[in-house]
N, C-alpha and C positions, 0 to 999 in steps of 0.2 A: 710771173714765173715762180714755180714752187720747187722745193728742194729735190735733188736726185737721191737715189738710194745710198750712195756713198756718204753724202752729207748727213743723212738721217742716221746711218750707223754710227757716225762719229758722235752725234749728239746722244744717242742711246747709251754709248759707252761711258759718258760722263754722268748721266742721271737717268735711270729708267723711269723714275716717277715723273720728272719734268718732261721727258720725251713722250711718255704716254699721254700726258696732258696736251702737249703740242700736237701729237698725231690725232687725238680726238678732235681737236680744234680744226685741223685741216679737213677732216671728213665731214664735219658739220657746218662749215662755213665756206661756201662756194663763191668765188669772185663773180662780179657782174661787170659789164662794160657798156658804156654809152659812146657812140660815135656821131660826130656832126662835122660840118665843114671846117670848124676850127680845130679839130683834133679828136682824140680818144681819151677817155678817163676810165680807170678801173677802180672798183670799190668793193667793200664788204658791208653787209647790212644784216643786223641780227638783233635779238632781244625783244622785250615787251615793256610797255610803260607809256605813260602820258608824254614824257619828255624824251628828246633825242639828244644824245651826246655825240658831237662831231669831233673827230680827230683826224689830222692830216699827216700823210707820209710823204717824204721827199728827200732828195739828197743821197742818203745811204742805202735806202731799200724801199720795198713796196708795202702794201697794206698788211701783209702777213707779219711784218715787223711789229705791228701794233697788237699782236694777238693777246698779250697779257692785259692790255687796256680793255680790249673787247671782252675778254672773259671776266675781268674784274668789275665791269659795269653793266653787262647785259642782263643780269638778274633783276635789276631794278628799272632799267631804261632801255629804250632802243639805242643802238650804237651804230654809227656810220663812220667807217674808216675809208678815207678817200686818198688815192695815190695821185698827188699833183706834181710828180717829178718831171713831167714833160712840159711844164709851163714856167716861163721865165718872167712874165709880166703879171702885176697884180690884177689887172682887169681880166686877163685870160684865166688866171687861177680862179677868180671869183665867178666867172661865167661857168667854168667846169663844175665848181661846187654847186652853184645854183641849178644847173641842169640835173645833177644827181638829186638834190633836194626836191625839185619839181617832179622828177620821175618817181620818187618814192612818196610823194604827197606830204612832204614835211614843210611846215611853214617857218618855224623858228627852232633854233638849236641852242644847246649849251656847248660852247667851244671848250675842248680839253686839249691842252698842248704842253708837252714837256720838251725842254731843250730846243732842238731844231723844230719840233712840232709846235712849240710855242711861238716861234718866229713866223711859221707858215700860218698859224691860226690868227695872229695879229694882222698879217697882211690881208686875210679875208675880212676880219672885223673892220678894218679901216675902209675897205671897199663897200661893205654892205652891213653896217651895224644894225639895221632894222630887222635883220633875220637872226640876230644874236640876242638872246635874253639873259645870258650869263656867260662868264668866262672863268675857267680854272687854268691858271698858268703855273707851270712847275719848273723851277730851276732854269729860267730862260731870261733873255735880255729884255730890257725896255729900250725903245728906239732912242738913239743918240746921234745927232748929226756928225759928231767926230768919228763915229764908226763907219761912216759912209766912204769906204775905201775902194774906189774904182780900180786902183792899181792891182788889187787882188784878182780881179777878172782878167786884166791884161796879163798878169803873171801866169795865170792858169792857161791862157791861150798860147803863151810863149814857151812855157816849159814842156818837156816831154811828159806825157800823162803818167808814165810809170813813176817819175820823180814826184809829181804832185800827189799821186795816190799814196806814196810812202809817207809824205808829209801829213796828209789827211789821216792816215791810219795811226800815226804817232800822236796826233792831236786827240783822237778818240781814246787812245790808251791813257793819255794824261788825265782826261776827264774821268776815267774809270778807276783812278787810284783812291785809296782810303787808308787811314792810319790806325783805326781801332779794330781790335780782334772781333771776329764774329763766330757764332756757333758753327759746328761742322756742317750741319744740314743746310744752313743758309749759304755757307761757302760753296757747297756743291751746286746749289741753285744759281748762285751768282756766276760760277764758272760755266755753267750751262748757258746762261744768258750771254756771257762774253763771247763764247765760241759761236753761239747762234748769230750774234751781231757780226762777228768776223766772217762767217760763211756768207751771210747776205751781202756784206760789203764786197767781198772778193767776187761774188757772182754777178752782182747787179750794178755796182758803182761804175760810172762812166764819166767822161769829160763833160758831156751835156748835162747829166744829172747834177754834178757838183756845180757846174757853171750856172745852171738854172737856180739852184738853192742860193748861191752867192748873189745872183742878180736880185732875187726876191728880198734877201737881207739888205742889200744895197738900197732898194726902193723903200723898205720899211724905215731904215735909218735916215734916208734922204729927205723924208717928209718932216723930219724933226720929231721932237718929243710930243707927247699928248698935251693938248691945251684944254683949258676949261671950256673954251668956245667950241672946240671940236666935240667934246663929250657932253655938252650941256643938254642936248636933246636925247641922250641915250639913257633909258630908264633901268638898264640892267645892273647886275652886280658883278664885281670882279673878286675872285678868291685866289690868293697866292699861296702856294705850298713851296716851302723852301727850307734850307738849313743854313746855319750861320757860317759854315765853312764852304758853302758852294761858291764857285768862282763868280757867279752872277748875283750873289746876295746884295752887293751895294746898289743894284738897280731897284731894289724894293722901294727905296725912298722916292724914286722918280714916279713909280706907279702911285704911291701914296699921295704925292703932291697933286696928281692930275685927276684921280678917280675919287668921287665923293662917296660912292657906295662900294667900300672895299673891306675885305677881311683877310686875315693872315693866319696860317697854320704852320708851326715849326716842327720839322722832323728832327730827331736827335742829332746833335753835333758829333763830328768825328768821322763822318762817312762821305762828306763832300757831295759830288754830283750824283753819286749812286745811291744815296739814302733812300729814294723811293723804291729801288729794287730790293734793298736789304729789308726794309720795313713794308713789304708789299701789301700785306693784309691791312695794316693801319692806313696805308696810303690810299688804297681804293675805298676803304670804309669812309675816309674823310671826303672824298669826292662824292660818294653816294649821299653822304649827309648834306653836303652843300646843295645837291640837286633836289633832295627832298625839301630843303628849306625854300627853294624857289617855288615848289608846289604849294607850300603853306602860305606863301605871300600872294599867290595868284588870286585875282578877284573872283 
């Protein structure tokens, strides 16, 4: 589902530059769909290059929510953005993604996941690591059994959805806070992104979407942390992009203990969870550098 005229006017009023960039994206990136007995999956596919970056959308919005990632990477790589919001189980999610990969003739991917996208990406990785040659995880969690809180799903089903929606919106707002001043032009761009996310949240969020996302996070944590035995046969590389004041920064240590081929890139401190949005050019340049590094390692 794409934005209506009223929402577009609201975005244009904030930043004509960012709005023009988004409008151009909508015109040049048309969604595709695959339907089978198990469901329907929607995705965007663009770009050129030897490697394919896979990023997953779910919970708060569809594949259009990932437009900045697509634009930031498609100059060097093919980019596949898949909306998995209708799937609550890891195997169902993996089947949907595999069907898209097969339809587009893609054998292996580089997973790119930020925040919720990092959770979804790890769910797919644990189901089908053979199709993943590298991962870039940004400001996201590592699986921990103590996070396996089934009560959250029970609470969601018991509460009126308007109450839970308000709670979820406040949680997103907390993640969007930062303490350090930024230049005016970046502040405008960030304000555009915040309103963009809010519009998508208000239009697309539903009880089933949030429930599915929580269910997948539950499964990820329920399997426990990564073990050397689990990862022993995986020849790929993990690249973490983070900042020291991100809420999930302490999880870096868990990734480092489990993955033998791991690298780390720090964004400037002082901007918390939104550092990738503030340092957008540097952020995507780092992901492109990592993907090029995989190409140089290939036999």
